[in-house]
C-alpha positions in Angstrom: 21.9 16.6 -2.6 19.3 16.5 0.2 20.3 18.3 3.4 17.3 17.1 5.4 17.8 13.3 5.5 18.9 13.2 9.1 16.1 15.5 10.1 13.2 13.4 8.8 14.7 9.9 8.6 15.6 8.0 11.8 16.9 4.5 12.6 14.0 2.0 13.0 11.8 3.8 10.6 10.0 1.8 7.8 11.3 2.1 4.3 9.9 0.8 1.0 11.9 0.1 -2.2 10.4 0.0 -5.7 12.7 -1.0 -8.6 13.1 1.5 -11.4 13.4 0.1 -14.9 11.5 -0.4 -18.1 10.5 -3.9 -17.1 9.0 -2.5 -13.9 6.2 -0.5 -15.6 7.4 2.9 -14.5 4.2 4.6 -15.8 2.3 3.0 -12.9 4.4 2.8 -9.7 1.6 1.2 -7.8 2.0 -2.0 -9.8 5.7 -2.3 -9.4 7.2 -4.9 -7.1 8.1 -3.4 -3.7 10.2 -4.5 -0.8 9.7 -3.3 2.7 12.6 -2.9 5.1 13.9 -0.8 8.0 16.4 2.1 8.3 19.5 1.0 10.3 21.7 4.1 10.2 21.8 7.5 8.4 25.5 7.7 7.4 25.5 11.1 5.6 22.9 13.4 4.1 22.9 11.3 0.9 23.7 7.8 2.2 21.7 5.5 4.5 22.0 1.9 5.7 18.8 -0.2 5.5 18.2 -3.9 6.4 18.2 -6.3 3.5 14.5 -7.1 2.9 13.1 -10.5 4.0 10.0 -11.9 2.4 8.3 -15.2 3.4 11.4 -16.0 5.6 13.8 -15.5 2.6 16.5 -12.9 2.2 16.0 -10.7 -0.9 19.4 -9.9 -2.3 18.9 -6.6 -4.1 21.7 -6.1 -6.7 24.5 -3.6 -6.2 23.9 -0.8 -8.7 20.2 -1.4 -8.7 18.1 1.8 -8.8 15.0 2.2 -6.7 12.3 4.6 -5.7 12.7 4.8 -1.9 9.9 5.8 0.5 10.4 6.6 4.1 7.3 6.2 6.3 6.8 8.4 9.4 3.8 9.2 11.5 1.2 9.6 8.8 3.7 11.1 6.4 5.8 9.8 3.5 9.1 11.1 2.1 10.4 9.9 -1.3 13.6 9.9 -3.2 15.5 8.0 -5.9 18.4 5.8 -4.6 21.0 3.3 -5.8 22.4 0.2 -4.0 26.0 1.2 -3.4 27.0 -1.8 -1.3 25.7 -4.8 0.6 27.3 -6.8 3.4 26.7 -8.6 6.7 27.5 -6.6 9.9 26.9 -7.9 13.4 24.7 -10.7 12.1 22.6 -8.2 10.1 22.4 -8.2 6.3 22.8 -4.6 5.2 22.1 -2.5 2.1 23.9 0.8 1.6 21.7 3.2 -0.4 23.0 6.3 -2.0 20.3 9.0 -2.6 20.4 10.2 -6.3 17.7 12.8 -5.9 16.5 15.2 -3.2 14.2 13.9 -0.5 10.7 15.2 -0.9 7.3 15.1 0.8 5.3 12.5 -1.0 1.8 13.9 -1.1 -0.1 10.9 -2.5 -0.3 9.0 0.8 -3.7 7.7 -0.2 -2.2 5.5 -3.0 0.1 3.5 -0.6 -1.4 0.1 -0.9 -1.4 -2.3 2.1 -1.6 -6.1 1.5 -4.3 -7.7 3.7 -7.1 -10.3 3.8 -10.3 -8.6 4.9 -13.9 -9.8 4.4 -16.1 -7.6 2.3 -19.7 -7.6 1.1 -20.7 -5.7 -2.1 -23.4 -5.3 -4.7 -23.8 -3.2 -7.9 -25.4 0.2 -7.6 -27.7 2.1 -9.9 -26.7 5.7 -10.8 -29.5 7.1 -8.7 -28.2 5.3 -5.6 -24.7 6.7 -5.6 -25.5 10.0 -3.8 -27.2 8.1 -0.9 -25.2 4.8 -0.8 -23.3 5.7 2.4 -26.6 6.3 4.3 -27.7 2.9 5.5 -31.3 3.9 6.3 -31.8 4.9 2.6 -30.4 1.7 1.1 -32.9 -0.9 0.0 -32.3 -4.3 1.7 -30.8 -6.1 -1.3 -28.5 -9.1 -1.1 -24.8 -8.6 -0.9 -22.1 -10.8 -2.3 -19.1 -12.0 -0.3 -15.5 -11.3 -1.3 -12.0 -10.8 0.2 -10.0 -7.5 0.1 -6.4 -8.3 -0.8 -5.0 -4.8 -0.7 -6.4 -1.4 0.3 -5.4 2.3 0.1 -7.0 5.6 0.8 -7.9 5.8 -2.8 -9.4 2.4 -3.4 -9.0 -1.4 -2.9 -8.5 -4.6 -4.7 -10.6 -7.7 -4.0 -11.1 -11.3 -5.2 -14.4 -13.1 -5.6 -16.1 -16.0 -7.3 -17.9 -13.6 -9.6 -17.1 -10.6 -11.8 -18.5 -7.1 -12.0 -18.4 -5.2 -15.2 -15.6 -2.6 -15.7 -16.9 0.9 -15.0 -19.8 -0.3 -12.8 -20.4 1.3 -9.5 -20.6 -0.9 -6.4 -21.2 -0.6 -2.7 -18.3 -1.8 -0.7 -19.1 -2.8 2.9 -16.3 -3.9 5.3 -14.9 -3.4 8.8 -11.6 -2.0 10.0 -10.0 -1.7 13.5 -9.8 2.0 14.2 -8.2 3.1 17.5 -9.0 -0.2 19.1 -12.6 -0.4 18.0 -14.3 -2.0 14.9 -15.8 0.4 12.5 -18.0 -0.4 9.5 -17.4 1.4 6.2 -19.9 1.6 3.4 -18.1 3.2 0.4 -19.0 3.6 -3.2 -16.4 2.3 -5.6 -15.9 2.3 -9.4 -14.6 -0.9 -10.9 -11.5 0.0 -12.9 -10.3 -3.5 -14.0 -11.3 -7.1 -13.7 -9.1 -10.1 -14.4 -9.6 -13.8 -13.9 -6.7 -15.4 -12.0 -4.5 -17.5 -14.2 -3.8 -20.0 -11.4 -7.4 -20.0 -10.0 -10.0 -20.3 -12.8 -13.3 -18.9 -11.7 -11.8 -16.4 -9.3 -11.8 -12.8 -10.4 -9.5 -10.0 -9.3 -11.2 -6.5 -9.1 -9.4 -3.1 -8.9 -11.7 -0.5 -7.4 -11.4 3.3 -7.0 -13.4 5.0 -4.3 -16.0 7.6 -5.4 -17.0 10.6 -3.4 -15.3 9.2 -0.3 -15.7 11.3 2.9 -12.4 12.9 3.8 -12.6 11.6 7.4 -13.2 8.1 6.2 -10.2 8.4 3.8 -8.0 9.7 6.7 -9.1 6.8 8.9 -8.3 4.3 6.2 -4.8 5.8 5.7 -4.2 5.8 9.4 -5.3 2.1 9.6 -2.9 1.3 6.8 0.1 3.0 8.5 -0.7 1.4 11.9 -1.0 -2.1 10.4 2.1 -1.6 8.3 4.1 -0.8 11.4 2.7 -3.8 13.2 3.6 -6.1 10.3 7.1 -4.7 10.1 7.7 -5.2 13.8 6.6 -8.8 13.5 8.8 -9.6 10.5 11.9 -7.7 11.8 11.5 -9.0 15.4 
């Protein structure tokens, strides 16, 4: 088993758990239900204590014997392994999960696919094929009207937004939004390909769009990833504090 757990995982670090199982759509880990928590103690090189997840003020009692993909988040790096809930109990007022690692810890390279839930205003419009190469250059874009929407999650590889309109699947769109980067607001104008569109069952007339970035600048991608990690840490501190 892993001999590097105590080297790369420390108390206080953020951890994410994604259930493993046929009903959890294992072919697409990004769609599986995830629970965020915090490392409490590294007990051995294959056993760690984490805080029981809390969501919307409610304790999430993960079952003993349940199997999960476990992700440890550091400073702009992610380590992943498989793990099983070995025990759960309350200690010093803290609800605790004991997780046994069932695979080696590995560097998780696909950081850009870590999705962060948010609520960010975005403007967009559909692009023609001839516009894609120059879409990020504001001075070359014609002044065409943009439609308003709200980003509900974002990653270095794309985003998901909801709107009172629907784009066609496979269409290319301009995504314009702002992020707080190192204490300042920065505007992003990125090209995205619409991968999926679904009308919300509980909100008729509202459409959920899943978008993949196209030809994104590497620096922009890294800034988005850093934003996600910074905001995730802030969120975790608020919920655990």
